[in-house]
N, C-alpha and C positions, 0 to 999 in steps of 0.2 A: 252678312255683316260688312263685307268689303264693298258692296254696292249700295248700302244704305246711307243716304245723305239727306239731310233736311235743313232748310234755311228758315230763319224767322227774323223779323224786324222788331227791334225794341223801340221804346218811346222816342229816343233821340234820333232815330232814323238809321241806326247802325244795323247792318245785316250780319247775323251770326249764323255760322254753319256748324251743324253737328255731323260728324262722321267718325270712322274708326281712327282717323288721324287726330281727333280731339284729345286723346289720352294715350299715353304709352302703354297702359294696361290693355286697351283695346287693340293696339298694334301688336302687342305680344300675343293676344288672343288669336288674332287673324293669322299671324305668322306660325304660331304653334299648331293650329289646326291645319294650315296648309302643309306643313311638314308632315304631320300625321297622315293626311290624305295621300300625299305623294309616297310616303313610306309604304302605306297599305297597298297601293297600286303596284309599286315596284316589287314588293316582297311576295305577292301572290304566286308568281311562277316558280319561286324557289321554295315554297312551303314543303313540298315532298322531299326535296333534296336535303333540306336543313332540319327536318323534323327530328331526326335522331340526335342531333347535336344540341348544344345549348346556345348557339349564336342567335337563333331566332327568338328564343325565350328572353335573352338579355335585351335584345333590341326592342321586343314587344313591351317589356317593362319600362324601358327608357321612354319610349313613345307614349305609353300610357301615363307616365309621370308628367311628361310635357303637356299632354292634353289636360290633365287635372290641374296643373299649376296655372296654365293660361286661362282656363275656365274660372278658377278661383279668383284670379286677379281681376278679370272682367266682371265677375259677380260683385266684387267689392265696390268697384266704380259704379256699376249699375245700381247697386243699393243706394249709394250716395246720390245718384241722379234721381232715383225714385223718391227717396225719403228725406234727402238733405241731412244736414247735421247742424242743429241750432247752436250747439256749444262752441263751434268754431266759425259760425257765420256762413255756412254753405247752405244755400237755398235749394229747393227742389227744382230740377230742370225738366223733368219728364212732362209736366203740364204744358210746356212750351214746345216740346219735341215729341209728341205722342207717337208719330209714325216711326221715328228713329228708335225710340225706347221699345216699341212693340217688336220691331225687327231684331233688336239686340236681345230681347228676351227669348225670342224664338231661336236665335243663334245659340244662346247659352243652353237652352233645353236640348238642342240637337248635339251640342258639344258634350254635355253630361251623358247623353245617350251613347255617344261614341266612346266615352270613357268606360261606361258599363260594358260595352261590346269588347273593348280591349281587355277589360278585367276578365270577362268570361273566356276570351281567347287564351289569356295567360293561364287560367286555371285548367282549361282543357289541355293545353300544351304540357303543363306539369304532370297532369294525371296520365297523359299518353306516354310520357317519357319515364314515369316511375316504374322501376323494376317490380315485377310481380313474382310472388312466391308460387312455386308449383305445388299443387295439392299432393300430399303423400297418399300412396295407395296401400 
């Protein structure tokens, strides 16, 4: 998403560029995913040390929420770009920026996949830290 940029010329000779800077939602999407990737890389060496505590669980849930919120915001703007909204006069832009829209769609799919991985990681972490009853003999 951060490297995707496409330019098009409209009838009057104006050149319009589509990039993640075109929308605050896309900027939030890029920053949120960058924070999640950085957190994942930094937290890997500490997994075994923090596994017994709840610090890692709380941070994982915060990051998972950030990824979901940023993906949802970008999805809303992507939907408007793909389908437009006739009731308020917004037209479709994806027919003019096909490459950018395709790359944004791939980025969104990968982000939702990252969200699911964070969700699975949170569930595994909770299950691992849940006290187990010993079987009576």
